[in-house]
N, C-alpha and C positions, 0 to 999 in steps of 0.2 A: 080355569084355563088362563094362562098368562099371555097377553097380547104381544105380538111382535111388531117390528117396524113396518112390515108389509101390511098389517091390519090398520095402519094409522093414516092420517091425512098427509103425512110427510111423504114427499115424492120418493118412489123407489130408487131413483138414481142418487138421492142425497146420501152422502156418506156421513156416519156419525161424527160429531165434532166434540172436541174437548173444551174449547174456549171460543168466545166471540168478542171481537173488538167493537165496542159501541161507537157510533158515529162514523163507522166505515163498513163497507161491505167486505169484511174480512173474517174468516173462520179458521180455526186451528184443527186440523184433521186429528181425530182421536187415535187412530192406529199409528199415525206418524208420531204423535206425542208419546204414546206408550213405548214405542221402539226407541225413540231418541232418549227418553228418560232412562230406559234400561241400559242403553249403551253408556250414558254418562255415569250412572250409579255403579255399574260394573267396573268401570275404569277407576272410580274413586276407591272402591273397596278392594281393588287388586293389591293395594299397599299392605293389606293384612290377610290376603288369601281368601277373601269372601266375595269375589267378583260375581260368581254364579248366583249366590244367594241374594246379593243386593240387586243384581240385574233382574232376577225373577220377581222380587218384591216390587221393583219399579214397573215391571211389565204388567203387573196385576193391580197396581195401586188405584187406577181410575177405571177398573173393569166395570164398576157400577154405572158409568156414564153411557154404556151401551143400552141401558134400560130405556124403554119408551118414555116414561114420565120425565126422565132427565133430559132427553132430547127435545121433548115438547117444551120443557121449561127454558132451556138455553136458547131455543130458536124463537121464543116468544117475543112479540113486539114490545112487551112491557120491559123497560130497562131495569126495573127492580128485580127481574128474574135472573139477572146476570150475576154470577157468584163472585167474580174477581174484581169488578170495576165500580161497584156501587157502595158508597160509604154506608155503613150500618148493615150491609148484607141484603139479600133478597127478601121479599115478602114470602116467597114460597121456597122452601129448601127441600132438596131431594138427597137422601143418603146415598152417596156414590162410593163410599170408602169401605163399606162392610162386605160387598160382594167379593172383592179380592181376598179379604181376610178369611171369608168362609171357604173359598176355593183352596186356599193354602192348607187349611185344616182337613178339608175333604181329601185332598190329594196326598198329603204327607203325614196324616195322622196328628193326634193332639200334641205329641211331644215336640216334634220339629216344626210342624205346621203353625203352632202357636207363636213360635219365635218370629216367623214371617208375618203372622197376623197382627202383632202389636204395631210395627211401623206402618203397615198398610192401612190399618184402621185409624191410625193417629196422624196421617200425613197432613191433615189440616188443623185439627184441634189439639195435637200433641199426644204423646204416648199415654194411653189409658191405663188405669189400674185394672186388675182382674175383676174386682168387685167395685162397682161404682159407689159414689157417696154424694148425697145431695142431688143437685141437678146434673151432675156429671155421670154419664152412663159408662159402666165398666165393660171390658171386653167380653166377659162371660155373657152378659145380656145381649150384646151385639151379635155374638155368634149363635145365639138362640133364634134370631130372626132369619130363618132360612130363605124367606121370600126374596131377599135382596139378590141372592145369587141366581134364583130362578128368573127374575126379571132381566138381569144382565144377560143370561144365556139366550133369552128370547130375542134379544137384539142381534143375535148371530155374530159374536166376535169371531175373528179368524181362528181356525182350528189350531194352528200352531201356537197361538197365544194361550188358548185354554189348555192345550196338552203339552206345554213346555216341560222339558225334562227336569227332574229334581237335581239339586246341586250335588256335585260329587265330593265336595269338601264340607262336611258338617261342622258343628261347633268343636273347636280343638279341645283336646284333653287339658283340663286345668283352667280353661278360660271361664271367666265369670259371665254367666248368662246375661245379667243385667247390663253390663258394659257392652257386651257383644251386640245386644239388641239395640242399644243406643247408638253404637257406631254404625250399625246397619241402617237404622232410622236416619242418621245424619246423611249417609250417602243417598238414600232415597229422597229425603226432604230437599236437599240441595239440588239434586238432579231435576226433580219436579219443578222447583222454582226457576232454575236457570233456563230450562226449555220453555216454560211459560213466559218468562221474561223476554226471551228472544223473539217470541211472537208479539207480545204487547209493546215492548220498547227495544227494538233492535239496536238503538244507539248506546244502551247501557253496556253492551258487550265490550265496547272499546275500553271503557273504564276498568273492566275486570281483567283485561289482558295487558294493560300498560304498566307492567312491573318488570324490572330487570331480573335475569335468572340468578339463583342463589350462587352459582359458581363464579359469577362476576364480582361478588362482594369481597371474597378473600383477598384478591390482589389489591383492591382499594384499601382494605384495612391494613394490609402489609405496608403499603405506601404511606398511609397516615401514621402508622407506628414508627416507621423508619424516619419520617420527618420529625416526629416528637423526640425520638431518641437522639437524633442528630443535633437538636437544639438544646437538649438537657445537659446540665452540668454533670461532671463525673463524680457524683456523690455516692456514698455507701447505699443510700436509699434507692437511687436510680439503678445501681448495679443489682440490687435485690429484685427490683421490678423487672429487669431484663431476665434474671434467672427464672422468675415466675412465668414470664411470657414464653420463654423457651421450653419450659416444662409443659405448658399448655399445648404448644404446637407439637411437641414430641408425642404427647398422649393422644393426639388426634388419630393415630393409626390403630388404636385399640378397637376391638369389635364393639358394637352397640351394647350398652349396659348402664349400670348405675354408678355415677361418679360423685366425688366431693371435691370442692376447691376451697380449702381453708387458708385464707390469706388475711392478715390483719389490715385494719384501716390504713390507707396510704400505700398499699402494695400493688395497686393497679389492677384490682380484681375485675372490674367491669370489662375493660378492653381485653384483658388476658382471657377471660371466659369466652368472649366473642371469638377470639383467635382460635381457641379450642373448638368451639362450635362450628366455625366455618371449615376448619381443616378436617374435623371429624366428619362433617356432612360430605365434604368432597371425597374423602377416601372411602366412605361407606355407602355412598349413593343416597344420602338422606335428602329430604325435599325442602325443609325450611327450618328456621330457628325461631323459637318462641321464648322471649325473655319475660319472666313473670316476677313481679315485685309486690310485696305485701302492703306498701305504704304509698298512698297517692302523693304524699309530700315529696317523694323522690322520683316518681315515675317520669315527670317531665324532664328532670335532670338526666336520667338515664337515656330517655329518648333523644335528648339533645346531643349527648355523647355519641350515640349510635349514628345520628345524622351527620355529625361532623366527621365521623370515621368513614362512612360508606355512601353518603349522599342522602338528601331528604327524599328522593324519589324511590328509595328502597325500603323505607321504614314505615310500617303501619302502627300508629299509636292508638290503642283502643282501651278506653277506661271511662268511668263515669265522670271524672273531672274534666273531660273534654267539653261537656255541655256548655259551661260558661265561656269557653274559648273558641268561638266560631272560626277564628283564623287558623286553628290547628286542624280543622276538619274540612275536607273538600268532597266534591261529588265522588271522586276517585276513592278516597279513604272510606266514605260511607258505604259504598257497595262492597269494598273489601272487608269491612268490619262485619258484614253479614256472615261471611263464611271463611275468613282468615286465609284467603287465597293470595298471599303475599310472601316474599322471601324472608322478611324479618319482622316479627310482631313484638311490640312492647306493650304489655298488658299488666293487669293486676292478678295476684293469685286468686282473689275472689272471683274475678271474671273467668279464670281458667277452671277452677274447681266447681263453680256453679254450673258451668257448661258440662263438665264431666258427669255431674249427678242430676242433670236437668231432665225434664220431660217435655218442655215447651218447644214447639217447632223452631221458633226464632233462635233459641239458645243452642239447640242441637245441630243446626246447620253447619257450624264450623268444626264439629267434632272430628269428622273424617280426615280433616287436614292436620290433625295431630299425629296421625300414623306416619311412620318413617320421618320423624322430626327430632330435633334436639331441643329439649326443654331445659332451660336454665332457670332455676328457682333461686332468686337472690334473697338474702337475709332469711335463709331457710329456717333458722332457729326461731323466727317470729311467728311461725304458724301456730294458731290457737291450739292448746292441748286437747280441747274437747273434740277436735276433728282429726286428730292425728291417725287414729285407727283407720277410718275410711280413706284418708288421703294416702297413707302408706300402702294400703291395699290396692288403690287404683294406680298408683305409680308402679307398683310391682307388676300389675297386669299390662300396663303400657310397655314396660321393658320386655316382658316375656312373650307377649302375643301380638304386639302392634309395632314392633321394630323401632321403638323409641329409645333414645338415650336421654337420661335425666342427670343434670348436674346440680348438686346441692351446694350452693355458695354460702359462705358465712365468714364474717370477720370476728366471730365470737368463739374463741377456743375454750373448751372442747365441746361446743354445743351439740354437734350432730350426733355424737354417740348417745347422748341423753334423750334428744328429741326424737330421733329415728331409731328407737330401740328395736333390735333384731335385724336392722339393715346392715349390710357390709359393703358400702360403696368403695370404689377404687379411688384413693386419694391422688389428685393430680399434682398438688403443690409439693415442691421439694422440701421435706423436713419442716412441717408447720411449726413445731415448738421452737426450732432455731429461728424461723422467720419472726415469730412473736418476740423473741428475745432481741433480735437485731433491730426490729422496728419499734421498740419500746422507747418512745420519745416524750413521755409524759411523766411529770412529777405530781404525785397525788398527796395532798395534805388533808388529813382527816381531823375533824373537830374532836375535842376531848369527849370521852364517854359521858352521855347524859347531858351534855351541854346544849342548851336551847338558846337561839339567838333571835333578836327582834328584827323585823324587816328593815327598820331604819338603820340598824347596824350593818346589815348585809349591803344595803344600798350605799352606805358610806364607803365600804371596801370596793364596790364595783366602780364608783366614780373615780377612784384613784388610778384605775387602769384606762388608758385612752381607747383600748379595744377590749371588750369583755362580753361574754355570753353567760347568762344565768338560766338554768333549766330547773323548773319547779314541777310539782306533781299534778296540780289541778289548775283549771282555768281561773278559778277565784284567786288562787295564790299568784297566778301570773298577773292578773289585773292589779292586785294589791301591791306587789313589788314594783310594777311598772309605774304606779302613781308616786312612788317614793323617789323616782329617778328624774334627771333633768329632761327638759323638752328635747325632742329629737330621738329619744330612746325608742327602739322598735319593739312592738308587742306582736308575738306570734302565738296563735292558738286556734283551736277549731271553732271559736266564736267568729272567726273570719271565714268567708267562703273560700273554696279552692282557688278561684281566680284571683282573689285579693292576696292570698298567701303567695301565689306565684309571682305577682308583681313585687311583693315585699322581699322575696328571696333574691330576685334580680337586683333590687335596690341594695340589699345587704352585700351581695357579691361585688357589685361595682365599687362600693365604698371601701370594702376590705382591700380590693386590688389597688385602689388609689392611696391606701394608707391613711384614710380619713379617720377622725375620732368617731367611734361607733360603739353603742351598747345595745344589746338585744336581750329581752326577757321572753322566754318561750316555755311552752309545755314540752313534753317528751317527744312531740312530733318531729323534732330536729335530730333526735339521737341516732336513729338507725339509718346510716348510709347517706345522710344529707351532706353535701360537699360544702362545708363551711369550716374555715380554719382560723380560730381565734387563739391569741397567745395565752389568754386566761379564761377559764370556764369555772363557774360556780354551779354545783349540783346539789339540789335538795335531797336528803336521804330518803 
């Protein structure tokens, strides 16, 4: 026989609680937490038509907290029994996540019930595999422990929670089960965290809401572009940039889908792609813009361009290179980085796709905010060939089932057709081949076939140019050539940390703008999208 709350020493009038704040006489009512999380999760998943499923998963995620042993634990005077607030976790743990997973399978059968069971069972530890490995328990084993649901029922949860109606919108035809479950998990995980956070730290809510609406960014960008165009000389290059910009604005009225923007270096691709994204989001009712870049060497540059265009209070910069730059991270940006609830996010493609294929709770929280968004993938041709199949598959799913628009940007013609084989994106740029011909401003001199030159010979040619850039293939070559050049020559490679390279890029740009004598030796980290303009460039074959 399973004991109920009425059989315990807990007073009959005491309502079950979900959380307890240590050091204060404050408890978080369990029923209120479940209903609030369900409301939040349902709202998040409404963007892709899964509000009922996400709301139900959230309603059942902490069902196991009705069990007597959990209530005894959380009400214990021992502070180590508190799940949320003690470093290292409690001495005594009570499984509270399996009960809801068991109820989902019991109510809706193995096929659909299991889709809800994965996020319910994994809302603290991350999405489980079906069969566990090592110390990690799989969902199959957790569903075999029926006693968790029996103990939760003995705590007498409200009948309308236990008997909640099944979702009327099941998994859509053609939708990938794995991504659908991760998106559902994202809605649940974020809702659970946000409601718990509102109990533990009510002041954090202000930092999460202090962002301008996406609709206010388009006019700011238009004003910024109008100012730049008004100050620009009437050159052929600037006329072409204006044509690209106008094409991007005009394409904004197209329905959500897959697009490409093929514009050569110097064509104003970054700001024009933003103009498309904002106009497209405005016309189609999309919620945010996510700008993903494959190289940390240019992400700060892109974030700076975005801030100059729409204001620093509208841009969330989220990537690993922020660690050494505390001035780029604030309390406001830290909380927004957890779930990407901001109008314009500048991130890396690694951060984006790791989240799309993740199982960890912290990585998945942001996923639901991708739905109904514009995803701009800059330097799309640089995606590693080994991941193209899953990447293209998940992009296809986002477009077809989550109301996303994806823009594949490249300055490397005709890269997209080869890289994204089988994709048929709508080209935004007007006549890309003509753009490449018109913006061809480089004279290339190739060495004679088979000719090999010594580093000292190359260094001699570099010093004859007051401003020159040399790009080599390896860090060892970079160091070797750098030693052959005069003092003051800048070395750039991944032997330097990201923070150091950021300082050096600023130094190089300042000296170039001032017309100072400057020579730089770098690895290929400067090649794709880095905004440096040298009159002479040497490139190792």
